[in-house]
A tleap script that builds the chain and sets N, CA, C and O, in Angstrom:
source leaprc.protein.ff14SB
mol = sequence {
  NMET LEU ARG ILE ASN GLU LEU LEU ARG LEU
  GLU ILE SER GLU GLN LEU HIE ARG ARG TRP
  ARG ASP GLU SER ALA ARG ILE THR ILE SER
  ALA VAL GLU ILE SER PRO ASP LEU HIE ASP
  ALA LYS ILE PHE TYR SER VAL ILE GLY ASP
  ASN ASN ASP LYS ALA ALA ALA ARG LYS PHE
  LEU ASP HIE ILE THR LYS THR LEU ARG MET
  SER VAL SER LYS ARG VAL ILE LEU LYS TYR
  THR PRO ALA TYR ARG PHE ILE GLU ASP ARG
  GLY LEU GLU TYR GLY ASN ASP ILE ILE SER
  LEU LEU ASP LYS VAL ALA GLU GLU ASP SER
  ALA ARG ASN GLY GLY GLY ASP ASN GLY GLY
  SER HIE GLY ASP ASN CLYS
}
set mol.1.N position { 69.352 143.050 98.603 }
set mol.1.CA position { 69.182 144.566 98.205 }
set mol.1.C position { 67.444 145.066 98.333 }
set mol.1.O position { 66.982 146.062 98.890 }
set mol.2.N position { 66.821 144.096 97.683 }
set mol.2.CA position { 65.447 144.676 96.937 }
set mol.2.C position { 64.974 145.024 97.835 }
set mol.2.O position { 64.333 146.069 97.944 }
set mol.3.N position { 65.278 143.869 99.047 }
set mol.3.CA position { 64.422 144.182 100.597 }
set mol.3.C position { 64.260 144.887 100.754 }
set mol.3.O position { 63.294 145.522 100.330 }
set mol.4.N position { 65.297 145.337 101.641 }
set mol.4.CA position { 66.147 146.913 101.872 }
set mol.4.C position { 65.568 147.862 101.267 }
set mol.4.O position { 64.961 148.732 101.893 }
set mol.5.N position { 65.646 147.852 100.143 }
set mol.5.CA position { 64.997 148.966 98.990 }
set mol.5.C position { 63.583 149.665 99.192 }
set mol.5.O position { 63.233 150.845 99.197 }
set mol.6.N position { 62.814 148.281 99.381 }
set mol.6.CA position { 61.539 148.258 99.670 }
set mol.6.C position { 60.821 148.341 100.780 }
set mol.6.O position { 59.595 148.345 100.894 }
set mol.7.N position { 61.945 148.433 101.889 }
set mol.7.CA position { 61.860 148.663 103.523 }
set mol.7.C position { 61.630 149.816 103.132 }
set mol.7.O position { 60.569 150.273 102.707 }
set mol.8.N position { 62.638 150.327 103.266 }
set mol.8.CA position { 63.305 151.824 103.063 }
set mol.8.C position { 61.523 152.463 102.584 }
set mol.8.O position { 60.552 152.691 103.305 }
set mol.9.N position { 61.720 152.599 100.960 }
set mol.9.CA position { 60.036 153.166 100.773 }
set mol.9.C position { 59.282 153.256 101.284 }
set mol.9.O position { 58.915 154.409 101.506 }
set mol.10.N position { 58.688 152.409 101.709 }
set mol.10.CA position { 57.386 151.687 102.767 }
set mol.10.C position { 57.678 152.743 103.461 }
set mol.10.O position { 57.260 153.854 103.135 }
set mol.11.N position { 58.490 152.520 104.584 }
set mol.11.CA position { 58.217 153.150 105.636 }
set mol.11.C position { 59.330 154.698 105.681 }
set mol.11.O position { 59.780 155.181 106.720 }
set mol.12.N position { 59.532 155.142 104.514 }
set mol.12.CA position { 59.901 156.910 104.136 }
set mol.12.C position { 58.492 157.086 104.140 }
set mol.12.O position { 57.795 157.494 105.069 }
set mol.13.N position { 58.049 156.633 102.677 }
set mol.13.CA position { 56.182 157.107 103.012 }
set mol.13.C position { 55.306 156.800 104.145 }
set mol.13.O position { 54.117 157.102 104.035 }
set mol.14.N position { 55.600 156.409 104.898 }
set mol.14.CA position { 54.839 156.215 106.006 }
set mol.14.C position { 54.684 157.560 106.897 }
set mol.14.O position { 53.741 158.231 107.315 }
set mol.15.N position { 55.851 157.596 106.957 }
set mol.15.CA position { 56.723 158.203 107.923 }
set mol.15.C position { 56.252 160.215 107.451 }
set mol.15.O position { 56.005 161.226 108.109 }
set mol.16.N position { 56.358 159.839 105.885 }
set mol.16.CA position { 56.315 161.858 105.406 }
set mol.16.C position { 55.022 161.324 105.779 }
set mol.16.O position { 54.659 161.800 106.854 }
set mol.17.N position { 54.141 160.451 105.244 }
set mol.17.CA position { 52.445 160.975 105.108 }
set mol.17.C position { 51.926 161.039 105.999 }
set mol.17.O position { 50.880 161.685 106.051 }
set mol.18.N position { 52.775 159.969 107.803 }
set mol.18.CA position { 52.004 160.803 108.859 }
set mol.18.C position { 52.257 161.709 109.568 }
set mol.18.O position { 51.508 162.579 110.013 }
set mol.19.N position { 53.844 161.472 109.774 }
set mol.19.CA position { 53.609 163.103 110.343 }
set mol.19.C position { 53.507 165.220 109.736 }
set mol.19.O position { 53.417 166.329 110.262 }
set mol.20.N position { 53.634 164.420 107.980 }
set mol.20.CA position { 53.822 165.568 107.901 }
set mol.20.C position { 52.732 165.339 106.355 }
set mol.20.O position { 52.938 165.655 105.183 }
set mol.21.N position { 51.345 164.533 107.148 }
set mol.21.CA position { 50.105 164.835 106.261 }
set mol.21.C position { 49.580 165.801 105.191 }
set mol.21.O position { 49.265 165.374 104.080 }
set mol.22.N position { 49.476 167.170 105.530 }
set mol.22.CA position { 49.653 167.783 104.592 }
set mol.22.C position { 49.926 168.503 103.352 }
set mol.22.O position { 49.301 168.832 102.344 }
set mol.23.N position { 51.460 168.654 103.965 }
set mol.23.CA position { 52.389 169.285 103.663 }
set mol.23.C position { 52.854 167.983 102.131 }
set mol.23.O position { 53.060 168.550 101.058 }
set mol.24.N position { 52.982 166.414 102.128 }
set mol.24.CA position { 53.385 165.488 101.598 }
set mol.24.C position { 51.612 165.182 100.672 }
set mol.24.O position { 51.181 164.291 99.941 }
set mol.25.N position { 51.373 165.726 100.910 }
set mol.25.CA position { 49.441 165.084 100.391 }
set mol.25.C position { 49.700 164.927 98.781 }
set mol.25.O position { 48.948 164.366 97.984 }
set mol.26.N position { 50.942 165.557 98.504 }
set mol.26.CA position { 50.538 165.057 96.773 }
set mol.26.C position { 52.003 164.726 96.489 }
set mol.26.O position { 52.411 165.402 95.545 }
set mol.27.N position { 52.945 163.892 97.007 }
set mol.27.CA position { 54.168 163.686 97.008 }
set mol.27.C position { 53.586 161.464 97.403 }
set mol.27.O position { 52.856 160.806 98.145 }
set mol.28.N position { 54.648 161.268 96.192 }
set mol.28.CA position { 54.347 160.091 96.254 }
set mol.28.C position { 56.033 159.042 96.199 }
set mol.28.O position { 57.096 159.341 95.653 }
set mol.29.N position { 55.756 158.113 96.793 }
set mol.29.CA position { 57.930 157.924 96.693 }
set mol.29.C position { 57.834 156.471 96.204 }
set mol.29.O position { 57.478 155.461 96.811 }
set mol.30.N position { 58.252 156.644 94.936 }
set mol.30.CA position { 57.949 155.510 94.063 }
set mol.30.C position { 59.151 154.376 93.747 }
set mol.30.O position { 59.011 153.410 92.997 }
set mol.31.N position { 60.335 154.716 94.479 }
set mol.31.CA position { 61.259 153.819 94.127 }
set mol.31.C position { 62.048 154.322 95.262 }
set mol.31.O position { 61.906 155.477 95.663 }
set mol.32.N position { 63.300 153.064 96.064 }
set mol.32.CA position { 64.126 153.526 96.548 }
set mol.32.C position { 65.605 152.576 96.339 }
set mol.32.O position { 65.496 151.354 96.438 }
set mol.33.N position { 66.690 153.059 96.109 }
set mol.33.CA position { 67.785 152.708 95.302 }
set mol.33.C position { 69.037 152.976 97.069 }
set mol.33.O position { 69.651 153.983 97.421 }
set mol.34.N position { 68.974 152.058 97.513 }
set mol.34.CA position { 70.063 152.452 98.530 }
set mol.34.C position { 71.932 151.614 97.387 }
set mol.34.O position { 72.094 150.802 96.476 }
set mol.35.N position { 72.675 152.335 98.093 }
set mol.35.CA position { 74.371 151.967 97.579 }
set mol.35.C position { 74.264 150.771 98.471 }
set mol.35.O position { 73.681 150.635 99.547 }
set mol.36.N position { 75.301 149.557 97.424 }
set mol.36.CA position { 75.672 148.619 98.229 }
set mol.36.C position { 76.233 148.441 99.448 }
set mol.36.O position { 76.102 147.425 100.131 }
set mol.37.N position { 77.131 149.833 99.865 }
set mol.37.CA position { 77.550 149.917 101.349 }
set mol.37.C position { 76.454 150.478 102.260 }
set mol.37.O position { 76.705 150.994 103.349 }
set mol.38.N position { 75.038 150.329 101.673 }
set mol.38.CA position { 74.568 150.954 102.666 }
set mol.38.C position { 74.654 152.673 103.005 }
set mol.38.O position { 73.617 153.296 103.232 }
set mol.39.N position { 75.756 153.222 103.008 }
set mol.39.CA position { 75.477 154.747 103.072 }
set mol.39.C position { 74.959 156.132 102.209 }
set mol.39.O position { 75.115 157.331 102.439 }
set mol.40.N position { 74.378 155.511 101.282 }
set mol.40.CA position { 73.977 156.681 100.123 }
set mol.40.C position { 72.247 155.586 99.631 }
set mol.40.O position { 71.967 154.470 99.193 }
set mol.41.N position { 71.595 156.757 100.051 }
set mol.41.CA position { 70.338 156.188 99.752 }
set mol.41.C position { 69.623 157.226 98.179 }
set mol.41.O position { 70.019 158.392 98.155 }
set mol.42.N position { 68.824 156.868 97.200 }
set mol.42.CA position { 68.183 157.468 95.908 }
set mol.42.C position { 66.884 157.535 96.777 }
set mol.42.O position { 66.435 156.649 97.504 }
set mol.43.N position { 66.470 158.560 96.581 }
set mol.43.CA position { 64.526 158.311 96.768 }
set mol.43.C position { 64.008 159.156 95.929 }
set mol.43.O position { 64.174 160.375 95.888 }
set mol.44.N position { 63.366 158.477 95.247 }
set mol.44.CA position { 62.680 158.855 93.519 }
set mol.44.C position { 61.419 158.530 94.060 }
set mol.44.O position { 60.908 157.489 94.474 }
set mol.45.N position { 60.850 160.372 93.878 }
set mol.45.CA position { 59.433 160.972 94.062 }
set mol.45.C position { 58.894 161.543 92.700 }
set mol.45.O position { 59.353 161.976 91.643 }
set mol.46.N position { 57.634 161.304 93.311 }
set mol.46.CA position { 56.682 161.762 91.687 }
set mol.46.C position { 55.634 162.790 92.776 }
set mol.46.O position { 55.604 162.476 93.966 }
set mol.47.N position { 54.885 163.885 92.340 }
set mol.47.CA position { 54.564 164.879 92.475 }
set mol.47.C position { 53.774 165.302 91.712 }
set mol.47.O position { 54.126 165.820 90.653 }
set mol.48.N position { 52.260 165.153 92.151 }
set mol.48.CA position { 51.018 165.487 91.575 }
set mol.48.C position { 51.117 167.286 91.644 }
set mol.48.O position { 51.239 168.045 92.606 }
set mol.49.N position { 51.004 167.537 90.175 }
set mol.49.CA position { 50.864 169.649 90.511 }
set mol.49.C position { 51.712 169.859 88.987 }
set mol.49.O position { 52.239 169.142 88.136 }
set mol.50.N position { 51.542 170.898 89.167 }
set mol.50.CA position { 52.464 172.021 88.259 }
set mol.50.C position { 53.624 171.667 88.395 }
set mol.50.O position { 53.851 170.514 88.760 }
set mol.51.N position { 54.569 172.479 88.162 }
set mol.51.CA position { 55.738 173.025 88.018 }
set mol.51.C position { 56.423 173.619 90.046 }
set mol.51.O position { 57.369 173.334 90.781 }
set mol.52.N position { 54.837 174.788 90.106 }
set mol.52.CA position { 55.156 175.335 91.852 }
set mol.52.C position { 54.999 174.250 92.962 }
set mol.52.O position { 55.511 174.236 94.081 }
set mol.53.N position { 53.759 172.906 92.091 }
set mol.53.CA position { 54.146 172.006 93.066 }
set mol.53.C position { 55.562 171.267 93.204 }
set mol.53.O position { 56.168 170.959 94.230 }
set mol.54.N position { 55.837 171.115 92.127 }
set mol.54.CA position { 56.817 170.513 92.080 }
set mol.54.C position { 57.989 170.924 92.766 }
set mol.54.O position { 58.839 170.241 93.338 }
set mol.55.N position { 57.865 172.538 92.570 }
set mol.55.CA position { 59.411 173.492 93.870 }
set mol.55.C position { 58.666 173.230 94.850 }
set mol.55.O position { 59.470 172.451 95.362 }
set mol.56.N position { 57.832 173.214 95.536 }
set mol.56.CA position { 57.676 173.032 96.432 }
set mol.56.C position { 57.999 172.293 97.510 }
set mol.56.O position { 58.407 172.693 98.600 }
set mol.57.N position { 57.764 171.024 97.089 }
set mol.57.CA position { 57.560 169.240 97.257 }
set mol.57.C position { 59.022 169.307 97.063 }
set mol.57.O position { 59.403 168.455 97.865 }
set mol.58.N position { 60.052 169.777 96.513 }
set mol.58.CA position { 61.384 169.484 96.405 }
set mol.58.C position { 61.942 170.175 98.295 }
set mol.58.O position { 62.586 169.681 99.220 }
set mol.59.N position { 61.336 171.329 98.094 }
set mol.59.CA position { 62.043 172.806 98.871 }
set mol.59.C position { 61.563 171.532 100.591 }
set mol.59.O position { 62.365 171.257 101.483 }
set mol.60.N position { 60.330 171.124 100.522 }
set mol.60.CA position { 59.405 170.855 101.511 }
set mol.60.C position { 60.802 169.731 102.260 }
set mol.60.O position { 61.546 169.747 103.241 }
set mol.61.N position { 60.496 168.765 100.948 }
set mol.61.CA position { 61.821 167.621 101.031 }
set mol.61.C position { 63.189 167.641 101.550 }
set mol.61.O position { 63.855 166.704 101.991 }
set mol.62.N position { 63.569 169.221 101.381 }
set mol.62.CA position { 64.990 169.531 101.499 }
set mol.62.C position { 65.522 169.725 103.175 }
set mol.62.O position { 66.483 169.422 103.882 }
set mol.63.N position { 63.732 170.698 103.303 }
set mol.63.CA position { 63.674 171.065 104.585 }
set mol.63.C position { 63.369 169.917 105.630 }
set mol.63.O position { 63.143 170.325 106.770 }
set mol.64.N position { 63.329 168.635 105.446 }
set mol.64.CA position { 62.283 167.507 107.074 }
set mol.64.C position { 63.986 166.296 106.125 }
set mol.64.O position { 63.929 165.081 106.309 }
set mol.65.N position { 64.842 166.700 105.525 }
set mol.65.CA position { 65.486 165.039 105.037 }
set mol.65.C position { 66.075 164.948 106.278 }
set mol.65.O position { 66.094 163.722 106.387 }
set mol.66.N position { 66.647 165.434 107.451 }
set mol.66.CA position { 67.105 165.044 108.637 }
set mol.66.C position { 66.347 164.495 109.075 }
set mol.66.O position { 66.222 163.274 109.165 }
set mol.67.N position { 65.180 165.979 109.715 }
set mol.67.CA position { 64.121 164.421 110.440 }
set mol.67.C position { 63.455 163.562 110.068 }
set mol.67.O position { 62.796 162.806 110.782 }
set mol.68.N position { 63.540 163.553 108.737 }
set mol.68.CA position { 62.851 161.958 108.544 }
set mol.68.C position { 63.748 160.880 108.389 }
set mol.68.O position { 63.341 159.721 108.473 }
set mol.69.N position { 65.138 161.200 108.132 }
set mol.69.CA position { 66.086 160.225 108.330 }
set mol.69.C position { 66.336 158.838 109.413 }
set mol.69.O position { 66.493 157.619 109.349 }
set mol.70.N position { 66.225 160.311 110.756 }
set mol.70.CA position { 66.308 159.755 111.766 }
set mol.70.C position { 65.126 159.033 112.512 }
set mol.70.O position { 65.227 158.060 113.259 }
set mol.71.N position { 64.203 159.581 112.223 }
set mol.71.CA position { 62.760 158.928 112.237 }
set mol.71.C position { 62.528 157.729 111.599 }
set mol.71.O position { 62.230 156.767 112.306 }
set mol.72.N position { 62.602 157.596 110.437 }
set mol.72.CA position { 63.197 156.577 109.332 }
set mol.72.C position { 64.035 155.226 110.450 }
set mol.72.O position { 63.416 154.417 111.140 }
set mol.73.N position { 65.110 155.304 110.365 }
set mol.73.CA position { 66.522 154.593 111.495 }
set mol.73.C position { 65.849 154.207 112.246 }
set mol.73.O position { 65.892 152.981 112.151 }
set mol.74.N position { 64.620 154.743 113.661 }
set mol.74.CA position { 64.342 154.246 114.450 }
set mol.74.C position { 63.741 152.959 114.155 }
set mol.74.O position { 63.831 151.959 114.867 }
set mol.75.N position { 63.022 153.073 112.874 }
set mol.75.CA position { 61.969 151.970 112.454 }
set mol.75.C position { 63.045 150.900 111.918 }
set mol.75.O position { 63.184 149.695 112.125 }
set mol.76.N position { 63.663 151.724 111.239 }
set mol.76.CA position { 64.503 150.441 109.983 }
set mol.76.C position { 65.759 150.267 110.345 }
set mol.76.O position { 66.441 151.260 110.092 }
set mol.77.N position { 66.470 149.193 110.953 }
set mol.77.CA position { 68.221 149.277 111.904 }
set mol.77.C position { 68.690 148.651 110.976 }
set mol.77.O position { 68.418 147.483 110.701 }
set mol.78.N position { 69.632 149.548 110.254 }
set mol.78.CA position { 70.884 148.900 109.215 }
set mol.78.C position { 71.984 148.984 109.672 }
set mol.78.O position { 72.203 149.451 110.790 }
set mol.79.N position { 72.844 148.561 108.912 }
set mol.79.CA position { 74.912 148.524 109.720 }
set mol.79.C position { 74.975 150.743 109.614 }
set mol.79.O position { 75.540 151.442 110.455 }
set mol.80.N position { 74.380 151.164 108.620 }
set mol.80.CA position { 74.508 152.658 108.840 }
set mol.80.C position { 73.201 152.955 108.471 }
set mol.80.O position { 72.355 152.208 107.979 }
set mol.81.N position { 73.117 154.398 108.831 }
set mol.81.CA position { 71.876 155.645 107.919 }
set mol.81.C position { 72.384 155.994 106.452 }
set mol.81.O position { 73.106 156.987 106.367 }
set mol.82.N position { 72.146 155.424 105.505 }
set mol.82.CA position { 72.178 155.678 104.877 }
set mol.82.C position { 71.641 157.509 104.962 }
set mol.82.O position { 70.669 157.981 105.551 }
set mol.83.N position { 72.917 158.355 103.965 }
set mol.83.CA position { 72.164 159.930 103.459 }
set mol.83.C position { 70.928 159.206 102.320 }
set mol.83.O position { 70.587 158.295 101.565 }
set mol.84.N position { 70.607 160.737 103.088 }
set mol.84.CA position { 69.088 160.700 101.402 }
set mol.84.C position { 68.927 161.593 100.617 }
set mol.84.O position { 68.800 162.709 101.121 }
set mol.85.N position { 68.875 161.504 99.326 }
set mol.85.CA position { 69.476 161.790 98.350 }
set mol.85.C position { 67.931 161.920 97.568 }
set mol.85.O position { 67.599 160.820 97.127 }
set mol.86.N position { 66.885 163.034 97.287 }
set mol.86.CA position { 66.120 162.974 96.402 }
set mol.86.C position { 65.753 163.637 95.050 }
set mol.86.O position { 66.110 164.797 94.841 }
set mol.87.N position { 65.067 162.953 94.146 }
set mol.87.CA position { 65.261 162.487 92.870 }
set mol.87.C position { 63.821 162.445 92.338 }
set mol.87.O position { 63.209 161.377 92.310 }
set mol.88.N position { 63.177 163.794 91.844 }
set mol.88.CA position { 62.149 163.615 91.043 }
set mol.88.C position { 62.100 162.420 90.171 }
set mol.88.O position { 63.036 162.092 89.441 }
set mol.89.N position { 61.091 161.841 90.258 }
set mol.89.CA position { 60.678 160.388 89.135 }
set mol.89.C position { 59.497 161.233 88.685 }
set mol.89.O position { 58.534 161.772 89.231 }
set mol.90.N position { 60.080 161.095 87.210 }
set mol.90.CA position { 59.171 161.966 85.917 }
set mol.90.C position { 58.574 160.643 84.755 }
set mol.90.O position { 58.144 160.653 83.602 }
set mol.91.N position { 58.882 159.372 85.996 }
set mol.91.CA position { 57.881 157.751 84.723 }
set mol.91.C position { 56.708 158.594 84.862 }
set mol.91.O position { 56.499 159.424 83.978 }
set mol.92.N position { 55.870 158.495 85.898 }
set mol.92.CA position { 54.579 159.105 85.785 }
set mol.92.C position { 54.217 159.946 85.023 }
set mol.92.O position { 53.633 159.589 84.000 }
set mol.93.N position { 54.432 161.223 85.261 }
set mol.93.CA position { 54.476 162.367 84.425 }
set mol.93.C position { 54.811 161.609 82.743 }
set mol.93.O position { 53.764 161.611 82.095 }
set mol.94.N position { 55.539 161.231 82.257 }
set mol.94.CA position { 56.253 160.958 80.318 }
set mol.94.C position { 54.868 159.456 80.892 }
set mol.94.O position { 53.898 160.163 80.618 }
set mol.95.N position { 54.509 158.731 81.169 }
set mol.95.CA position { 53.553 157.710 80.995 }
set mol.95.C position { 51.968 158.793 80.268 }
set mol.95.O position { 51.498 158.853 79.131 }
set mol.96.N position { 51.537 159.549 81.702 }
set mol.96.CA position { 50.503 160.261 81.397 }
set mol.96.C position { 50.456 160.791 80.472 }
set mol.96.O position { 49.434 160.684 79.795 }
set mol.97.N position { 51.929 161.894 79.864 }
set mol.97.CA position { 52.007 162.122 78.503 }
set mol.97.C position { 51.819 161.388 77.206 }
set mol.97.O position { 51.550 161.900 76.120 }
set mol.98.N position { 52.040 159.833 77.537 }
set mol.98.CA position { 51.882 158.999 76.218 }
set mol.98.C position { 50.506 158.582 76.533 }
set mol.98.O position { 49.770 158.771 75.564 }
set mol.99.N position { 50.119 158.257 77.191 }
set mol.99.CA position { 48.447 157.998 77.389 }
set mol.99.C position { 47.739 158.756 77.004 }
set mol.99.O position { 46.605 158.282 77.082 }
set mol.100.N position { 47.721 160.338 76.353 }
set mol.100.CA position { 47.048 161.500 76.255 }
set mol.100.C position { 47.347 161.887 74.782 }
set mol.100.O position { 46.776 162.711 74.068 }
set mol.101.N position { 48.621 160.896 74.469 }
set mol.101.CA position { 49.082 161.004 72.887 }
set mol.101.C position { 48.002 159.919 72.570 }
set mol.101.O position { 46.987 160.152 71.914 }
set mol.102.N position { 48.178 159.276 72.856 }
set mol.102.CA position { 47.413 157.519 72.627 }
set mol.102.C position { 45.720 157.958 72.730 }
set mol.102.O position { 44.844 157.163 72.390 }
set mol.103.N position { 45.537 158.792 73.044 }
set mol.103.CA position { 44.064 159.268 73.091 }
set mol.103.C position { 43.520 159.989 72.166 }
set mol.103.O position { 42.329 160.074 71.866 }
set mol.104.N position { 44.853 160.755 71.508 }
set mol.104.CA position { 44.284 162.083 70.283 }
set mol.104.C position { 44.601 161.326 69.888 }
set mol.104.O position { 43.518 160.802 69.629 }
set mol.105.N position { 45.580 160.412 69.404 }
set mol.105.CA position { 45.854 159.366 68.006 }
set mol.105.C position { 44.001 158.649 67.697 }
set mol.105.O position { 43.405 158.588 66.622 }
set mol.106.N position { 43.512 158.200 69.105 }
set mol.106.CA position { 42.233 156.882 68.537 }
set mol.106.C position { 41.250 157.835 68.108 }
set mol.106.O position { 40.476 157.656 67.168 }
set mol.107.N position { 41.329 159.126 69.027 }
set mol.107.CA position { 40.233 159.933 68.359 }
set mol.107.C position { 40.452 160.385 67.073 }
set mol.107.O position { 39.438 160.357 66.376 }
set mol.108.N position { 41.694 160.890 66.409 }
set mol.108.CA position { 41.638 161.100 65.186 }
set mol.108.C position { 41.524 159.754 63.991 }
set mol.108.O position { 41.304 159.749 62.780 }
set mol.109.N position { 41.726 158.924 64.757 }
set mol.109.CA position { 41.348 157.369 63.858 }
set mol.109.C position { 39.901 157.715 63.825 }
set mol.109.O position { 39.348 157.952 62.752 }
set mol.110.N position { 39.207 157.756 65.074 }
set mol.110.CA position { 38.129 157.412 64.956 }
set mol.110.C position { 36.453 158.225 64.265 }
set mol.110.O position { 35.249 157.977 64.223 }
set mol.111.N position { 37.712 159.584 63.708 }
set mol.111.CA position { 37.173 160.908 62.891 }
set mol.111.C position { 37.331 160.467 61.870 }
set mol.111.O position { 36.351 160.618 61.140 }
set mol.112.N position { 38.501 159.740 61.250 }
set mol.112.CA position { 38.932 159.128 59.851 }
set mol.112.C position { 38.137 158.574 59.527 }
set mol.112.O position { 37.678 158.657 58.388 }
set mol.113.N position { 37.627 157.678 60.592 }
set mol.113.CA position { 36.740 156.343 59.910 }
set mol.113.C position { 35.492 156.697 59.796 }
set mol.113.O position { 34.767 155.798 59.371 }
set mol.114.N position { 34.977 157.710 60.030 }
set mol.114.CA position { 33.179 158.005 60.164 }
set mol.114.C position { 33.153 157.791 61.370 }
set mol.114.O position { 32.734 156.666 61.644 }
set mol.115.N position { 33.584 158.750 62.676 }
set mol.115.CA position { 33.075 158.827 63.627 }
set mol.115.C position { 32.880 157.540 64.846 }
set mol.115.O position { 32.394 157.615 65.974 }
set mol.116.N position { 33.415 156.472 64.178 }
set mol.116.CA position { 33.524 155.799 65.339 }
set mol.116.C position { 31.607 155.129 65.583 }
set mol.116.O position { 30.577 155.152 64.909 }
set mol.117.N position { 31.898 154.767 66.520 }
set mol.117.CA position { 30.077 153.403 66.802 }
set mol.117.C position { 29.196 154.072 66.950 }
set mol.117.O position { 28.940 154.879 67.844 }
set mol.118.N position { 28.251 153.549 65.388 }
set mol.118.CA position { 26.837 154.745 65.914 }
set mol.118.C position { 25.842 154.298 66.231 }
set mol.118.O position { 24.682 154.452 65.847 }
set mol.119.N position { 26.431 153.565 67.157 }
set mol.119.CA position { 25.043 152.157 68.101 }
set mol.119.C position { 24.618 151.303 67.217 }
set mol.119.O position { 23.516 150.871 67.557 }
set mol.120.N position { 25.205 150.608 65.669 }
set mol.120.CA position { 24.858 149.882 65.417 }
set mol.120.C position { 24.160 148.701 66.012 }
set mol.120.O position { 23.050 148.723 66.544 }
set mol.121.N position { 25.094 147.474 65.830 }
set mol.121.CA position { 24.222 146.524 66.318 }
set mol.121.C position { 24.075 146.393 67.942 }
set mol.121.O position { 23.315 145.571 68.455 }
set mol.122.N position { 24.935 147.349 68.733 }
set mol.122.CA position { 25.334 147.144 69.556 }
set mol.122.C position { 24.244 147.581 70.716 }
set mol.122.O position { 24.076 147.220 71.881 }
set mol.123.N position { 23.348 148.862 69.546 }
set mol.123.CA position { 22.209 148.948 70.754 }
set mol.123.C position { 21.250 147.895 71.088 }
set mol.123.O position { 21.021 146.936 70.351 }
set mol.124.N position { 20.794 148.066 72.024 }
set mol.124.CA position { 19.170 147.273 72.376 }
set mol.124.C position { 18.101 147.611 71.440 }
set mol.124.O position { 17.530 148.702 71.459 }
set mol.125.N position { 17.718 146.260 70.266 }
set mol.125.CA position { 16.372 146.612 69.670 }
set mol.125.C position { 15.123 146.539 70.068 }
set mol.125.O position { 14.442 145.577 69.710 }
set mol.126.N position { 14.528 147.659 70.979 }
set mol.126.CA position { 13.525 147.522 71.381 }
set mol.126.C position { 11.677 148.140 70.842 }
set mol.126.O position { 10.698 147.816 71.514 }
savepdb mol mol.pdb
quit
């Protein structure tokens, strides 16, 4: 199942970015989870941009689902052609939020401890 999931992820991503290059530039296919009976596939995607970009990506993916599914089924031969359900993957967004929070904590910690590295013994002695 893991190999099928990864094969579908790669092929969906490739088809998406080859056929619809301009529309899919901000979309990343992060994972695919196919059901054990091969009838359904959850396709997790992330979008770079604001809420308008995310809404546009969702509308675009809904619009091309049937065509994308047919295109992928010609290259990935399975017993059944699964139905696609696109699900926004917010993991990257959460990761970026955590990194921003960690950066803020580091800045505050640096300010509390005297402004951080003042060049001390790490600078060149010329």
